[in-house]
N, C-alpha and C positions, 0 to 999 in steps of 0.2 A: 075785282081788283087782282092784278097779278102779284105774286109774291115779290117783295122788295128785299134785295140782298145788299147788306152793308158790311164793309170791312174797315176797321180802324186799326192802324198800325203805328207803332212808335217804340218807345223804350219804357221799361219798368219805372214806375214812379210818376208817369204822366197822367194817370187816371184813365188809361185806355179801357180797361175792363169795366170800371165803374161807369163810364160813358155808355157802353153797350148795355150794361145791366139796367141803367136808368131808362134807356130807350125801350128795351124789352118790357120792363115792368110797366111803363106808361102805356105801351101798346096793349098789354094784357088787362091791366087793372082799370085803365081809363078809357081805352078805345074798344074794349070787347073784341080784341083781335087775338090771333095766335102769334106766338113768337118763340124762336129757339135761338139760343146764344151759345157759342163755343169760344174758347180762348186757348192761347198757348203762350208760353214764356220761354225766353232763352235760359241757359243754365245759371246765369247770375241771379242773385236775389233781388238786387235793385240795379237799374241802369242797363240791364240786358234787353235784348229784343223782346217785344211783346205785341200780340195782335189779338183782336177779338172780331168775331163774325156774328152778325145778327140777321135773321130772316124774319120778316113780318108779313103776315097774310091774313085774309079774312076767312080762309079755309084751313083745315088741319094741315100741318107741315109734315111731310113724310121723310125728310132727310135733314140732318142737322147742318148740312153744308151745301154750297153750290159751287160749281166750277168757276163761273164768272159772276162778278159782283156788279150791281147797278151803280153803287156808290163806293168809292174808296177814299178814306181820309188818311193822309200820310202826315204824321207829326214828327218824322225824322227821315233823313235821307236814306238810310239803309232799309227802312221799311218800304219806302217808295221803290227802291231798286229791287227789292226782293218780291214784292207783291203786285207791282204794276201790271204784270202779265195776266193777273186775274180780273182786271177791270174789263167789263164789256166794251166792245167797240161802241163809241158814241156815249159811253157812260159818263158819270160825273166824278171828277177828281177834285178833292179839296185838300189843299196843302197849307202848312204854316211856312211862309217865306223866310222866316228867321232860321228854321231848321231844315228846310228842303230848298236847296238852291239850284239844283240841276234837274230840270224837268225835260225829259226827252220829248221830241215831237211825236205826238200821238193824236189819234182821232177821238177826242173826249172834250167835254165841257170842263174847263179848268177854272177853279176859283182859288185865289190866294187870300187867306184869312189871317190877319196878324194876331193870332191867338196868344202866343207867348208874350209879345210886346204889350198887348192890351192887358193881360193878366198882371204883368210887372207893374204897369201904370196903376192898376187897381190895388196893388199892394201884396199880391201873392202869386208868384210864378206858377204854382201848381194848379191854379184855377184856369189854365189855358184850355183844358179839356172842356170846361163849361162854356167857354167862348165858342168853341167848335160845336158843342151841343146846341147852343142857341142858333148858330148859323145853319146847322144841319136840319133843324126843325122846319125850315122853309121847304125842304125837299120831301119831308115825310108828312104829307098833308093830313094823314089820318090821325095824327096826334097833335093836339093843340099846345100852344106855348103855355097856357094856364095849367094844363094837365102835367106838363113836364116840370113846371115850377113846383107844383104840389109834390111830385115824386122826388124831386131834388131835396125839398124840405124834409121829406120823410126818410131819406136815405143817407144824407151826409151828416157827420157829427155836428151837433148844435153850434159849436164855436165857429164852424166854417159855413154855415147857412148863408149869412149875409154876403160874404165874398163870392160864394158860388152863384148866388142869384144875381149879383151885380155883373159877374162875368157872363152868365147866361144871357142877361138882357143886352149886354154889349154885342154878343154874337147875333142875337135877334136883330139888333140895329144894323149890323153890317149887311144883313140879308134883306132888309125891308124893301128896298127899291128894285130888287130882282124880280123879273117876271119869269116864273118857272112853270114849264109845262111837263107833262109826263114824258114827252119826247126828249126833254133835256136830261132826264135821269138815266135813260138807257134802255 
């Protein structure tokens, strides 16, 4: 398996970092894979720019970052604007259409996931990241949805487990009918 590089970008408070940590933890603890995760924040405590990068591989990873990403998840317009140049040609772009409204013409597989809208309907806007995680699971075939559910349950505060699992399941549902091949990822 070639290493898979994922970037998730948005703003502080959206659960960007938690999403990457859950993916990386599931890869290592459940998938017997290697993972490295990095993150950066804007200067604001909450609401500022935020991004996380995750590399998953079946072999040791020699660098904590890659120049170009296989998958880029943009949960805010400024994140898309800033980091889109790091998406591989013919890579996968996942956006929340409520928060990303201007997608330039690019050579990529583009998926619009109504994460924020779905999380609001489920009762908690901050669970949008779990909707995205559920959708993203379809592209990261080496980690099962059952393993991700277990890791979510072990990592989020007890009072938020139910809403996070419902949001995750909603994201899985959005991706159910997609036929994804490795060529679709980049």
